[in-house]
Structures are given as C-alpha cells and as structure tokens.
N, C-alpha and C positions, 0 to 999 in steps of 0.2 A: 685458569682457575681450575684446579685438580679435583676430579672425582671419583668414589672408589667403583671398583670394578663392576659391582651388582648395578650400581644405577646407569653407568656407561653403557651398559646390556640392556636394560630395561628400555631405554631412550632409544638406542638403535635399534633395537628388535619392534619397537610400535611404529618407527619413524616408516623401516622397510615394509610394515603390515599395512599403513596403510597407503603408502605409497605404489604397492601393487594392486590394493584393491581399485584405485583412482584408473589402472591401465586397463581397466576392463572395460573403461566406458570411454576411453582415448577418442577411439577410432568413429563413433557418434557424435562426440562434442565436436572434431575435426570437420565432419561434414556439414556440420549444422554452422559454423562457424564458414567454411567455402560457402553456401549457400545463401546463408541469413546474416551473418554477422562477421563482412570480412575483415573488420577493423579489428573484433573483440577473439581473445584465446591466445596465449602462448602456452606451444607447446614444443619447445627446443630452449637449447640452455646463451642462448645467443641475448647480450643486457641490451636494452633499449632500442630494440630494432625495429623501425616503421614498417608498419605493414604495408602491401602493395594491395587494392584490388584486385581481383582477377577479372579484367571486365570480359574476358572469353567466356568467362564460367555466370557469371552475372549481367544478364543484357537487360535485365529491367529487375529495378531496387526494389520493386513494390512490398516484398516481405519485410526487407529491411526498415523501411519507413513504417510499413506496420507496426513491427516491434517498438519501433519508435515510438507510435502514437500509444500505442499499450503501457510504456514504460511513463508516459506525461502525464497517461489518463488515471494511471495509479498514484504517481505521485499528487495529483490532482486531488482524486477520489479518495487515498486512505491516510497519505501525509504531507497536508497543502501546508506550504508557508504562509500564506494567506488567511486562515482560519483554525480555529482550535480543532484539533482531530484526537487528545484525551481527554480524559477526566478523572483524576483520583477520587477512589469510593473507600468505604468502608461496610463491612457485611453484614453489621449488625443495623436495619432499619431504623432503630429506635436513636442509634446515635449521629446515624445521618441526617436525623431529624431535627440535630440541635445545631441552630445558628452558628454555637463558635466553631462547631468540628465543619461544617459548609462551609464557614469561610476560611478556616486555615486550609480544607483541602483545596478551594480554589486561587488560593494564595499560591501553592508550592506547586499546582496545576500550571498556573502561569509564569513562576520561576521557571520549571522545566521548558516550557515553550520560548520564553526569550533564552534561555541557555542554547535552546537547538539552533534560534534565529541568526543568533552569534556566532556558532561555528560552521564547519563544512558540513554537518549532518546531511542537510537539506539534497545537497549535490552527492552525497554516497550513496543516499535513497535511490535516486535519480538512476546510477551507474547499477544498483544491484536491480530495478526493476528491469533494468532494460538486460541485465545478465539472464532472472530469472525467465521472464518471457522467452529467449531464444532455448537455453539450455537447461532450462528445471531446476536450477539451483545456483546460489549466489553466495557471495561470504565478503562480510566488511569487519574490521578491527574498529572497537571502539577504545579510544585511550585517556588516560588525563591528558590536560594540557595548560600550561600556567596563564597563559594570556587568556584563552577561549572556554576554560575549564574542562571539554571536553575538542577533543579531534576524533574523526573517523579515516580510515583508508580503505578503500574497497577493493578487491583484486577481481582477475580476468578467471576464465577458466584454463585450468591449464598446469597451471601456476601453484597450486593449491591442494590438500587432501585432507580429508576428512574422516574422523571416526564417531560411533556410537555407542550409548551403553546400552545397557539391557532392556531400557523403556524405550529404546530408538532414539534417545534425543544426541544428538550430536554434542559432544565434548571433547572434542580431540581435533585439533588443527596443526598441520604442518605444511611445509611449503620452502622450494629450492629458491633460491635468490641469488643476485650477487651484487658486491659493492667494490667500488674502487679502496685502494690501498689507504688513502686518506681518508673515505668516510668509515671503514673500518677504524680505522685509529682513531676517529673521534667517536664514533658512536661505543666502544666498547673500552679504549684505555690501550695506551702503549703496552701495560705490564700485563695485557691480558690476551693479545694476539701472539701467532707463532713467531717461531725465529726467522719463516721465510718472508714472513709478513715484516716484520722489524727490519729485516735487511732493505726489502722493496724500498722502505719508507724511509730509510736512513739513505738509501740510493739515490732519494728522489725521484723513483718509479712511483708515483703517487697515483698515480690515474690505471695500473694494472688492474688486471678486473680479478676479485677474490669471490670466490664459490662456499657461497654461507647455507645451512639449514637451519631451519629453527622451529622446535615442536612446544605447542602447547597442548597440556594435560593435565587430567587430574591427578593430585599429590599424592598417590600412595605410599609415600615415605614419609609424610608430615606428621612432625610431632606434637601431641597435644599439650597446650599450653603456652607455644614459642608462636612469637605473631611476625617474627623478619621474614624477611622475603623468601626465603626457602621452604618456608613452614607454611603457606598462605594454600587454601584449597586447591588451587590449579598453578602449576610449575610451568614457567617459560624458559627454554631451553635455547641458546644460539651457539653452534659450533661451525670450525672451518670445517669443510670436506677435505677426507683425509687427512683427519687432526682431531678424531674421533676422543681421544683421552683427554684432550685441553677444551675445556668452555670458554667459549667468549663471556657467556655470561648464564647466571643460572638466577632467575627471577621471579615473581609471583604477581598472583591477583586474587582479590577476596571474590569476583563473580568469573564466570567465564566469560574473557571478553570481545568473542567473535561471536557473529550474527550472523549464522548461517541456515538460512527457511530455505525449505522444497517444496518445489509447486507442488507436487502429486507423489507419493511413494507408493508402489504397490503392497509391499507387506511392511510391519515394523522394522526389517532388518536390513531393509533397501536403505543404504548409505546415503546416494544420492536421488535426486529427481527426475521427474520426465514433465515436460510443460508444453505451452504453444507451439514453441518450435518444433518438438520434435514430431507433433501432429501434421502441422503443414509442412514438412520437407518435402514429402512426396508432392504435393502441387507444385511446392516451388521450383523444385527439379521438371515438373513436365511445364511451367511456365516458360524457365528459360528455353528448354526444346523447341516449343509452339514459338517462340517470340523470334530464335533462331530460325526456322523452318520459315516464318513469315518475310523475313529479312532477304533470305536463300529467294524464296517465291516473287519477291517485288524487283530482287537486282536481276534474277533471272529475266523477267518480263521487262525489265527496261535496259538491261545489257545481257541480251541471249547469249548463249554460246554460237559459236560459228563454223561453219566448215570452208575449205576451200579446195580447189581442184588444181590439178598441176599445173593451169595455165598461169595461174597466180606467180609473179614474178617478185622474189622477197618476201617479207614479212607484212603480215595485216596491216594496217594501219587503223583502226579502232576509233581515234581520237575525231572528235569532231572536225568536220572539216578536212580530214585524213585522205589520204589520194591511196588504192589501191592498184598497180597494174597488172594487167591481164592481158590473155591473148584473145583477138577477136575472131581467129580461126575458128574458134571451139563455139558451137553452140551452146546457151547457158554458162558461157566461163564467168570466174568471178567468186565472191563469198556470198551467203547466206547462211540465214540460221540453220543449225543444226536439227535443232525441233520447236514446233510450236509450243512455247509456255502460254497458259491459260490459268492464270493465277485467280484461284476465289478467296480475293484477301478479307471478306465478309466475313465466310467461316472462322478465318483466323482470329480477326477481331472479335469474332463472338464468344468462342473457344477462351481465347485470352480472359474477356469479361467474366465468365465465369469462374475461372482459375483463379483470379483476383479475388471474385465474393465469396471462394470459400477460404482463401487465406484471410481475407478479413473475419472471416467467422470464428475462424482456429483461436484469432488473437483481439477477438473481441472486440473490434474498432469502433465498431457503433456506439459500443456502451462508452467506449473509455473516449470519443472524441465530445459524447456528451458531459462527460467528467470536466473535463478540457475546456468546455465552453459555460459551464457551471458559473463560474463567479462573471461572466459577462452578461450572464441570464437572469431573470428572475424568479425561474423555479425552485421549487419547493425538494425537499429529499422524496417528498410523497409523488408529487409529481414525475420526480426520476423512476421510481418505484414503478408507476403505473405506467410508463412507458416502455421501460426496458425490463419488465418483472420476469420473464422466463430468462433472459440471460442470468441477471442478477439470484433468481434462486438458483441456475446451472453452476453458477459462482461460487454461491453459499458454501458450500465445503473449502474452497482452495484459500476463501479469505479468511476464514478460522483460521486456516491452518497458518496462514501467512502472520497472522496476528498472534498464534501462540509460541511460533519460530522465529518472529520476526519483530513484531512490536511487544511481545511481554517481556523479551531478554532485553533488548535495548531500554526498556524504560527500568526495568530492573536495575542494570546496570549505571543510569545515567542518576537513579534516587541514589543508589548506592553511593557514587562520584561525591553527591550533593553532601548528601550526609556525613560522608568521611572527612570531608572540609569545612564541616558545620556552616554551611550557606544555607542550610533551611531553618524558616523560623521555628521557636519552640511550639510543639504541637500542643492541645488540650488535655488536661491529666485525662480524661474519659478515654482518650486512644493513644496513649503512651505506649502502652507495648501491644501493640494491637496491626495487625499486618495490614498494610496499606495496600489496594487493588486500583489497576487501570482498568478505565472504561473506555472505549473507544466512540467517539462522535463525532468521526469522518463523515464526508457526503454519501459515501458505500454504507459506512456502518448504517447510516442512519435510514439510508435506503432499502438497507434489508428489514431493518425494523419497522420501516414503515410496512411493509405487508401484514404486520400485524396490527398496525394503525387503519388499514383498510378494511382488515376484519370486524375490528371495533366500531370502525363508523359504519360498515355496512349493517352489523345487529342494530345502531341505533335510529339509522335510519328505519328500519323492517317496526320497531318498538313505536318510533314516532307514527307511522302509517299505521297502526294498530289501534294506538288509543283513542282514536275518535268513537271507534267502533267497540274495542275494550276499554274502557276507564283503566281498568287495574292492570293494564299491561307494562308499563312504567317499573310497579312494584318488583320486577323480576329481574332489576340489574342495581347495583351500587354504581349511581352515577358518579360518587365521588372517587371511586377506585378506578372507574374508567378515567377519567379525566388525569389523574394522577400517572396511570400505564399510558393512556397516550402520552405526556408529558415525559417522561422517562425514555419513550423510545423515540419520539423526535430531540432526544436530545436537550431537551432543555435545562439552563442553569438549577441546580438544587436550591439555592438561594433564592429561585421566583417562586417556589412553591411552598404552602405556607404549613405549618405543622397542621396535624389532625386538630388541636386543641384549640389551636388559635383560630383554624375555622369555627369549631366551635362556640367559641369565645364571640367571635364577629356576630354569629347565628342568633344566639341569644342576646346580645345588644340590639342586634337588629328586632328582635321579637318583642324586647323590653321597649323599644321606641315606639313600636307601632302598636302597642298597646297602650301606651302612655299617649298617643296620639287620639285612639280612638275613646280613651274615658274624657280627656278634653275634649273631643268635639261631643260627646254625649252632654257633657256637663253645660258646655256651650249653649246647648240645643237646649237642656233644662231651663237656663237663666233667661234664654228670650222668651219661652214659653211663658215664665213666672213676669217677666218683665211687661210683655202682653197682655196678658192676663190683670195686672195691675193698672195697666193707664185704658182698661178698657169703660166706654162712659155709658154706665148703666142706665142713664135717663132716657138715654136714646133706645128707641126700640130695635132688636135684634132676635134672632129666632131663636135667641135663649131666654128673653123677656116675655116672648109673644109665650113659649112654648109655657115660662111658671104660670103666665096668668090664664093660658087656658086650662093649667091644671087646677090654679086655682078656684074658676067657675064654675069647672066640674066639682069640686070639692062642695063650694057653696050650694049648689043644685042639689045633693043629695041631702 
C-alpha cells in the first residue's frame, strides 16, 4: 500500500521519537526483570526465545512470588471473574431513580460482564497486573473478535513504546515485532508485502523471520465526513522494517484500543510509571546478597577450606571416607582447616526475615492475600476496610489512577464495540442521548468507600447514644439520606433501593392503615360500652342505683 511522503515521514518520526524515549528507561527495566521478574521483559530482537532464569542472581524467589501475589490480589480485588466489578450509571440522580433506567443499566452491565467471562480478558488483566506490579507500567490491546466479541493481547516491558498527549494521557502505541513469512502473507495479503517477502514465500521459505513495526496514534490527517478505515479517530499502521515507503496495512479504530495504565507518575509529562518493583529493588538485591552469604557461611562450616603441609603425598581427598597419605616423620603433619568458621546463622535468618517483610510491604502482600481469600470467607468490604484501612488509604490514589487509566478505557472500548455491533438492548427514551459512566463495585472499590461507611456508622452510633439524654438529637440527621449513601458506598444494586416517592407512599399508606386501626379500635370500645350499658340490670343494687337513691332521699328531706 503506497502512501504520500508527508504521511510516511510523520509516521516514521513519531515511531522513532517514542522508541527513543523508551530507551531512557530500559536499563532500570532490565534490572527489575533480572532480580524480580526473570520471565518477563523483551529487550532484544530474537523472536520466541525462551528466557532462562539466572539462578546465580536469584537465589531466593520471594520478590517474584510477592509480585504474583499482588497480581492475583488485584485480579480478585479489582476485576474478579466471580463477582460483579462494574455498574453502569447516569449522572442525573432523578433518572437513576427510574425503574426502567435502572433495569436497562443493569442489563447492559450483565451483558458486559458476560462478554468478559467468555473472552480471554481476565487472563490479560492478570498479566497486566503482574507487569505493572514490577515495572510500574503495562499495556494490552483490545480487539474485536468474531467468536468472542473481544479479544485481548498483553505485552511485556521492552517490546512496546508509549506516547502521551498534552494532558498526559497515553494516546500513542508502537511496537517492534517479528512474524514469519507465512504469517505476514496470511495477515496482510500477498499483494501488500514487499518483493523480498514474496520471493521467500514463493521459494517455500515460509518460516523465515520478518521484522515488522506497528504504530497506533491519533489520526491527524482524518477527513471529516468519511467513515472508512483510514479516516477513523486513531490510525493503525504496519510496515516492514527497511520498507518504509510500503505499508502492509493502514487501518483505524474508533477508540484508542490500547490500555496502558501507569502505577505512579511523577509529573504529567512522565510517559512511563514507577511501581512497587522499583521500591523493592534495593531490598531484593540485599536479600540475594544475604542469602548468598548465608549459603557460603553454611558451606564453610560444613566443608571448611583446608591447608596441607609438604608431607602430604598427592592430592587431598576430601570425600567421605577418603584417605590422604602423609609422612609420619613430621609432627602435626597432614591436613587441617585453614581457619575456624563460627557462622552465626541466626543473624542471617533474622536479616532475611526483615528483608522479606520489607518486600511484602512494598508489594502490599498482606492486603492482597486478604483479597485472594475474600471469596473463601464471609468478610464484607467494611471488614476488609477495618482490617487494612491504612493500606487501603495509602493505595487510594493508585487505585483511582488504575481506574481512570485502565478500567475506564477498557469499559469505554467494550461498550463501543457492543454498541457498533448492535448488541445492546434499546435504551429508554430518557437516556437515549446521555453519557453512560461506569461505577466500580469491586471489593477494593467498596473497601475504599467503606471508610465513609464507618464514618456514617460512628455518627449514627453517637446520636443513638445521645438520644436518651437529648431526645432531639436525631433531628440533626436525615436518616433516609444516610441509608441511601451507605447503600451506594456498599455497592448495593440500584434496583434494590426504592424511589423517594415510593417510600413516601408506603409511609402514607402505613399511616392511613394505623389511623384506621385506631378508629376501629375506638369504635369497638364505644360499641362495647354501649352494649354493657344496655345489658345492665337496673333492678339489682349497684353503685349507680345506690347513688341515685341517696340523691332522692336527700331531696325528700329538704
């Protein structure tokens, strides 16, 4: 596919620029991969090369395990495959109170979660969590799929490059990859490949490797009014390395298809991020050194270095039961330890324990172990917040960043794919042109909100304690609003919360029913009194007849 010179130059320059920026970070990423994530990272041009773990460097895999625990915990706590983690909303609270709106939003939410379950998205999420735990940045692309609606592909550090816009948002993605000749022809068509690839294909060298560059960026040359592949908001360009004038493909996306969250960025112009792996690296290196020293001390204690004198004939035999020949003519002849080794292994063990505890703290292991075990327990989000409140508060800004840079773009991308493929139910007329926004109801999101629930609970408890002394104390709080706020913070489905007018109707009906019961009770008492009076035997002495007789006698006397 031929392109004009200006477009070609723009693509090439942008690709070179983001590649150059990534090279400034490569040394640090290599170090983290070497000590913490030995199977991750790709920093060379060799395709499909199995990475060997350097066990001379990694003598203790605690950091690797800690990062995996963190990844599993984030999966369970943020995007669990076994429980809802998103709920769609509209901003207008009055519209959210309408049953038909809530039912439609719940139906679409369920559809999106079902699509996630039927695809490979959760395995992609896990890979992303492990990457960001170690390197502070991760990336994956979300593509449309005929069979599963969506299909994700995760990348490892070093094989991709990122670019940001003026707002500090990632909007450009580039990568270097290698494909076989047969793969290139199958993916892009024999008519679009270079002459060298055609020759290799026709010569049956279908397994030869071909270097490919790929760039996705905002389509600055988009023509308004056109809806073809080359005029979408984002362009996706493939070309063979060394064949910059010839494109393999020029495609487009309605949304930026790459999800590229950063754990923490120092400034808005920081392209890549810093993560727990950066913070733990010093402790990890010290752990490996301490473990090595402990092993050397143990080895010297069990198999100490020896010295021999000139009376020893031949080599020293250090094997069990081995015999070394010496001369008896010399006193103290033979082999003996060169020096005494008194290894204090307890000090090594104590230091190793302290280093592992520090690494656990860097990776929030305690919190994420609780996330992993959450489904096996009866804990609520509030209980999680109470037990790990300090860690959750520390992670608050990070979780919000992951929501805005990872989950928000993913939900937008998924919703757009479903909408374009006419897979969404017809929305209610009230929200036909309104923006739909995600709200996150995962256990971690609820645990963050539960800090607010605890505050409300403490205030209500204080008012309840003051009410016996100050009966007017409950007048200071709107208990209905408090209940609604707690329900929102706890992630209660909207359809379970009744509208205010419905609640008012229920209360009015209850008040009317109570008033009718009171009236009926009063009427019943009146009827009983009348009946008793009618059935009274006036011929028999009673207090009433006695009083009447007494009154009559008094009148007669006068």
